[in-house]
C-alpha positions as CSV (number, residue, x, y, z in Angstrom):
1,M,0.0,0.0,0.0
2,K,1.1,3.6,-0.7
3,L,0.0,6.5,1.4
4,Y,0.1,9.8,-0.5
5,L,0.4,12.7,2.0
6,L,-0.4,16.1,0.4
7,R,-0.5,19.5,2.0
8,H,-3.1,21.9,0.7
9,G,-2.3,24.6,-1.9
10,E,-1.6,28.2,-1.0
11,S,-4.3,29.7,1.2
12,E,-5.2,33.3,1.8
13,G,-3.7,32.8,5.3
14,N,-0.4,31.5,3.8
15,R,-0.3,34.5,1.5
16,Q,-0.8,36.9,4.3
17,G,1.6,35.2,6.7
18,L,-1.0,34.3,9.3
19,L,-1.1,31.4,11.7
20,C,-4.4,29.8,10.7
21,G,-4.6,26.5,12.4
22,W,-8.3,25.7,12.6
23,T,-9.3,29.1,11.0
24,D,-11.2,28.2,7.8
25,V,-9.6,30.1,4.9
26,P,-9.9,29.4,1.2
27,L,-7.3,28.7,-1.4
28,T,-5.8,31.5,-3.5
29,Q,-5.7,31.3,-7.3
30,T,-2.1,30.1,-6.8
31,G,-3.3,27.4,-4.5
32,R,-5.8,26.2,-7.0
33,A,-3.2,26.1,-9.7
34,Q,-0.9,24.1,-7.4
35,A,-3.6,21.6,-6.8
36,E,-4.4,21.3,-10.5
37,A,-0.7,20.7,-11.2
38,T,-0.7,18.0,-8.6
39,R,-3.8,16.4,-10.2
40,K,-1.9,16.3,-13.5
41,K,1.2,14.9,-11.9
42,W,-0.7,12.1,-10.1
43,G,-3.2,11.5,-12.9
44,S,-2.1,7.9,-13.4
45,V,-2.6,7.0,-9.7
46,A,-5.8,5.2,-9.0
47,F,-6.5,6.2,-5.4
48,D,-8.7,3.7,-3.6
49,E,-9.9,6.4,-1.3
50,I,-9.3,10.1,-0.8
51,F,-9.4,11.7,2.6
52,S,-9.2,15.4,3.6
53,S,-9.2,17.7,6.6
54,P,-12.6,19.3,6.8
55,L,-11.1,22.8,6.5
56,K,-11.7,24.6,3.2
57,R,-8.1,24.9,2.0
58,A,-7.6,21.1,2.3
59,G,-11.0,20.1,1.1
60,E,-10.7,22.3,-2.0
61,T,-7.3,20.9,-2.8
62,A,-8.5,17.4,-2.4
63,R,-11.5,17.9,-4.7
64,I,-9.3,19.4,-7.4
65,V,-6.8,16.5,-7.2
66,A,-9.7,14.0,-7.0
67,G,-11.0,15.2,-10.3
68,G,-14.6,14.5,-9.5
69,R,-14.1,11.5,-7.2
70,M,-15.6,11.5,-3.7
71,V,-13.5,13.0,-0.9
72,L,-14.2,11.9,2.7
73,A,-13.6,14.6,5.3
74,V,-11.9,13.3,8.5
75,D,-11.9,15.7,11.4
76,A,-8.7,14.3,12.9
77,L,-6.8,15.5,9.8
78,R,-7.2,19.2,10.9
79,E,-4.2,21.4,11.4
80,R,-2.8,22.2,14.8
81,N,-5.2,24.4,16.8
82,M,-3.3,27.6,17.3
83,G,-5.7,28.9,20.0
84,E,-5.3,32.6,20.7
85,F,-2.6,32.8,18.0
86,E,-5.1,32.1,15.2
87,G,-5.2,34.8,12.6
88,L,-2.1,36.5,13.8
89,T,1.3,37.0,12.2
90,W,4.3,35.8,14.2
91,D,5.3,39.5,14.8
92,E,1.8,40.1,16.3
93,V,2.2,37.0,18.5
94,C,5.5,38.4,19.8
95,L,4.0,41.7,20.6
96,R,0.8,40.4,22.2
97,Y,2.3,37.4,24.0
98,P,5.9,38.5,24.8
99,G,6.8,35.3,26.8
100,A,5.4,33.0,24.1
101,P,8.5,32.9,21.7
102,D,10.8,31.8,24.6
103,A,8.4,29.3,26.0
104,W,7.8,27.8,22.5
105,S,11.6,27.5,21.7
106,E,12.4,26.0,25.1
107,D,9.9,23.1,24.6
108,P,8.6,23.2,21.0
109,V,6.9,19.7,21.4
110,R,5.0,20.4,24.6
111,Y,4.3,24.1,24.2
112,A,0.7,24.9,23.3
113,P,-0.5,28.4,22.4
114,P,-3.2,29.6,24.9
115,G,-6.3,27.6,24.0
116,G,-4.5,25.6,21.4
117,E,-2.7,22.3,20.9
118,S,0.9,21.1,21.4
119,I,2.8,19.1,18.9
120,L,2.4,16.1,21.3
121,E,-1.4,16.5,21.0
122,V,-1.4,16.8,17.2
123,Y,1.0,13.8,17.0
124,A,-1.4,11.7,19.1
125,R,-4.4,12.8,17.0
126,C,-2.8,12.3,13.6
127,S,-1.3,8.9,14.7
128,R,-4.7,7.6,15.6
129,A,-6.0,8.9,12.3
130,A,-3.2,7.2,10.3
131,D,-3.6,3.9,12.2
132,G,-7.4,4.0,11.7
133,L,-7.1,4.6,8.0
134,L,-4.6,1.8,7.5
135,A,-6.7,-0.6,9.6
136,G,-9.9,0.4,7.8
137,Y,-8.5,-0.1,4.3
138,P,-6.2,-3.1,4.5
139,E,-6.7,-4.1,0.8
140,A,-6.1,-0.6,-0.6
141,E,-3.2,-0.1,-2.9
142,S,-3.1,3.7,-2.6
143,L,-4.8,6.2,-0.3
144,L,-4.6,10.0,-0.6
145,I,-4.6,12.1,2.6
146,V,-4.9,15.9,2.1
147,S,-4.2,17.8,5.2
148,H,-1.9,20.5,6.6
149,G,1.8,21.0,7.2
150,G,2.0,20.4,10.9
151,A,-0.6,17.5,10.9
152,L,1.2,15.8,8.0
153,A,4.6,16.2,9.7
154,C,3.3,14.5,12.8
155,M,1.6,11.7,10.7
156,L,4.8,11.1,8.7
157,A,6.9,10.9,11.9
158,H,4.5,8.4,13.4
159,L,4.3,6.3,10.2
160,L,8.1,6.1,10.1
161,G,8.2,5.0,13.8
162,Q,9.7,8.2,15.0
163,P,8.9,10.1,18.2
164,P,6.9,13.4,18.2
165,E,9.9,15.6,18.2
166,S,10.8,14.2,14.8
167,A,7.8,16.0,13.3
168,L,9.8,19.2,13.7
169,R,12.3,17.9,11.1
170,Y,9.7,17.7,8.3
171,R,8.3,20.5,6.2
172,F,5.5,20.4,3.7
173,D,5.3,23.4,1.4
174,N,2.0,24.2,-0.3
175,C,1.1,21.1,-2.3
176,G,4.2,19.5,-1.0
177,S,3.9,15.7,-0.6
178,A,5.3,12.5,0.8
179,V,4.7,9.0,-0.4
180,V,5.0,6.3,2.2
181,E,4.9,2.7,1.2
182,I,3.8,0.1,3.7
183,I,5.6,-3.2,3.0
184,G,4.9,-6.1,5.3
185,G,3.7,-3.7,8.1
186,F,6.9,-1.6,7.7
187,A,6.7,2.0,6.5
188,V,9.3,3.2,3.9
189,L,9.6,6.8,2.8
190,N,9.3,6.5,-0.9
191,R,9.3,10.1,-1.9
192,L,9.3,13.5,-0.1
193,G,8.9,16.7,-2.1
């Protein structure tokens, strides 16, 4: 089985440099073009199922890539909840929450923005989602999961048997992807890019 992990295309929040998390922002024209390019690139892949975060930017990306096929929304594929930081730029976070940057850098895995989630929490949520999808579709040859940078980094670390802090080592650009092949219950990173 191959799992195709795809980050959504450029969103209005990305374009404006905002921390969006659970804020529901749409794709930009650039984001739609990125999704269309991905659809063309993966046109020969016959996905058994296509899953997406319920947020607009991921759902729209998934529908474009799916080319008319059904997309199943999975709540656990949401991005990290950024709590009170939602809708702010990093500079605004630094001004409004002066202790936050130091607290975040001291323990980036356990730090949670006020009212938000830590990487540990996102890792646990996305690990359960990945395990559930793998268990639910044991005969599938290829599954597409369209989500968000932080959520996908956590999912990738889990699939590769790595601890939560490893998620900090992975970056998914807009419409960036990873392909993980499950061979005899063992995950192999086939492609990242």
